[in-house]
N, C-alpha and C positions, 0 to 999 in steps of 0.2 A: 617567551612572551607571556604576558599576564593575561589569562583568559577567563571568561565566564562561559559555561557550557549550559546549553538549554536544549533538553530532549526528554522524551517520555518512554516510547515503546522500545521493542527489541531492535529495530531498525537503527537506533541511535547509538547503541551500546558499543559497536566496533569503533566509531569515531571517538568517543570518550577515551577508550583504551589507547587509540593510536596517538591522540594528542598527548596523553600522559607519557607514553613510551618515547615520544619525540622530545621530551625534556620541557614541555611547556608547563607553566605554573598555572593550574586550574584553581582560581581563588574561590569559586563557588559553582555549584550545580543547581540549575532550577529545573524542576520537573513538576508534572501535574500531581495533585494530592492523591493519596490512597483512595480506591474506589471499591464499592462493594462488588464481590465477585463469588462465583461458585454457588452451589445449592444453599450454603448457609449465609450467603451475603456478607460474609465477613470482609473487613477492609484488607485490601491487597495493594501493596506498594508497586509503583511503576518499575519495569525492568532497569531504567536508568537510575532509579533511587537505589535499588539493590546493588548495582554495579558501583555506584559512587560510595556507598557505605563500605563496600569491600575494599575500596581504594582509600579509605580515610578521608574523603572529600566532604567539605560543608555542603549541605543540601538545604534548599529553600523550596517550599511547596505552596506558593500562594494560589488561591482559587481564581484570582483575576488579576490582571495588571492595568486594565483601563481604569482610570479615575482612582487609582490606588497610590495616592501620593507618598504614603509611608514607605511603600515598596519602591517607588521611583528613587526616593532618597537613599535607601539602602543599596539599590542597584548602583547608583552613581558613585557612592562612597567606596565601592570595591576598586575604583580607579583602574578599570581594566583597559588593556590595549585593544581588545576586541571581544566580542560575544560570538560564539559558534552555536548555530541553531539547526537542530535536526528533528524534525517532526515533533516539536514541542507541544503544539495543540492549543496554544493561546495566541491571539493576536497581540503584536508588540505596538504599543503606542509610541508617539514621537519622543517622549521623554526616555523611553528605553532604548530606541533605535539610535539615538544621538548621543548616548551617554559614553560609550567606549570611544577611545581616540580614533580607532580605524573602523568604527561602526560595527554592524552585525552581519555576519556572513551566514547564509543559508545553504545547507546540503539538501538539494531538491532532487527527487528521483525521477527526473525526465530530462529530455534534451530541450530545454527552454528555447523559444517560447511555446514549444508543443507541450500540452497538458499541464497548464497551471491549475492549481487547485488540490483538493484533498485525496483524490484517488488516481494518481498519475501511473502507478504500476498496473492496476487493473484496467485503466482506460486504454493503455497502450496494447495490451494483449487483446482486449475485446475488440479493438478496432482493427486488428490485424497488422499492426505495425511490425515491420521487419527488424527493428533495432530499438533499443532503449538506451538510457545512460543516466548519468548524474551530473547535474550543473551546480557549480559553486557560484553563488549569487551574492552580490552586495545588495542587502535588503534596503527597501524604501517602503513608503506607506501603502503601496499598491499590493494586489494579490499576486505574488511571485513575478513582479514586473521589473525588479532591479536588474542592473547590468551584470553580465555573466563574466566571471574571472577565469574559470576553467571548466572544462567538461571532458567526460570520459564516456566511451560508448561500448555496448555489448550487443551481440545479435539476440533477437528473441526466436528461439527454436520451436518447432512444431510441438515439442513435449513440454514446454515451459508452462508452469502455472504462476499465479501471482506469488506463491510461496517460494518457488525456486528462484524466480527473478528478484524478488525482494532480497533474498539472501546474497545474490551476487552484487546487487546495487549497494546494499549496506557495506560490504567490504570495500567496494569501489569508492564510495563517498569517503570512507575513513582514509583511503590512500590519498585522494584528491584534496581533502581539506589540508592535510598536513603539507602537501606539495604547494597549495595556494599560499599558505602562511610563509613558507620558506622562500618561494620565488617572487611573491608580489607581482603577479601578472596584471597586464593592463586590462581594464574593465571594458567589455563590449555591450553597448546598448542592445536590448532585444528589439526585434522587428515586430511590433504589435500586430501588424496585419496578418502575421503568420500564426497567431496564438490560437489556442483552443483550450476548452475548459473541461477539467476532470471533477465531476461533482462529488459531494459527500454521498456515501452509499448507505443503504439501510437493507434490512432482511428481504423486505418485499421486492427489492430490485432483482432478486434472484429467480423470480418465476420465469420459466422458459416460455418463449413464444415460438410455437412450433411452425408458424408461417414463415420464419426466417430460414435461411439457407442452412444446409447441414454444416458448412464451414463457420458460419456465424454462430450457430448454437455451440459447436465445439469451442470456439473462442470465447464465448461467455462462460462456459463452464470451467475452463482453464483460468480465465480472468478471476473468477469468484471462488477459486480454491486457494486458501482455506476459508476465506470469509468474503462475502456473506453466505457462500454456498448457493446452489442452484437447485430448483425443485419443480415438480410438476404434480398434478392431481390425477388420481386413478380411483375411480369408483368411491369417491368421497374421502380417499386417504391421500396424505402427503407423501410423495415419493421423493427423496433427495437423490439427485443424479451427480455422481462423483466423477465420471469420465465417460466419454463417448469417442467413437471413431467415425469420421465422415466416410461414407461410401459413395462410389460412383454408380450404384445401382439406381436405375430409373424407377419411377413409381408414379402411377396416376392416382394413388389413394389420397384422400383428404389429409392435410398436415396433422400430425399427432396420431395417426393410425398406426397400430401394430400391424406389420405386413407379414410377419411370420412368427413362429414361437421361439425364435432366437434373439428376441429383443431388438429387432430392426424396426425403426420408426420412421415414417414418411415425414419429410419436412416440406417447407415451402418450395425448396429446390434441393434435390438430392434425399439421401437417406443417411440416418446415423444408427450405428450399433451401440447400444448402451453397454458399457463395459463394467461400470461400478455403480451400485446404488443402495438405497437404505430405506427400509421401512420404518414407521414409527416405532420407537421403543427398541429397535435393533441396531447393530453396528453396521457400518458400511461394509459391503461385501462385493466380491466380484460376481459377474453374471452367472458363471457356472454354479457357484454356491447358492445364489439366489434361486435359480431354476431348479434346484434339487428340492426345494421346499415350497415353491410358489409357481404359479403359471399365469402368464397374461396371454389371453386368447387372440388369434389372428382376427383383426377387425376391431378389437377394443381401442378406445380413444383415450389419449392422454391430453390434458388441458391445463 
């Protein structure tokens, strides 16, 4: 099949390889432009750009598609059977959505209509969902509202972070999109009444609210690993919290209070033990290494 592929981050790369390996003719790859990155702010190409170059595929990097009539014409001239979209990062206007003969198919990292939006993986873990998955969706002009062609499921384990779940869903999405193109399954409309929204995240979202339960705090930290990360404040310093274990230990202390010198912290309900943390200018370390050079006194408060 004659395809256009549209994606940008690491999540998208397995699907690009799977489509190529399945024998599809990928006539162009659309990805976001290189962005400043690192301390030197030098321009860095997107992972999909690197992968497409390695495969010898033609790459286009428009900064926008809305009201970009030159790009609309170039896209239509590719005469594609379908466009495959995986975390591309730009909204597709009608001129793009309607150009391929079979339209645009999206690889979305949730079980739609649950978690429409920009952060479906993080939102599923943070909410305590027991499973997640990938939906292959026929795109329309709404936000992840199109009919679903195929879905695959995976459990969310108590040890999963956004990073580990991301990697499983990325591979699952690659398998499913190849199957969807081969089998042409019947599209099923979403039940909009069951939808929920996964908002775009920022670094400030990572601040820990100690009045939440121990399990909710654990879910947040796992959901925000590796990005945007979770943090708290201690005596004017930012402490990044990499992992905790919820404990059944009862505590009457105020939320955020260190209840012993083993990094046990009172929550709104229950207690967490901090297992990994990071001081400014230092690497993330486990609690034993941290306590060899630092101490947090019983009764100290995190906020």
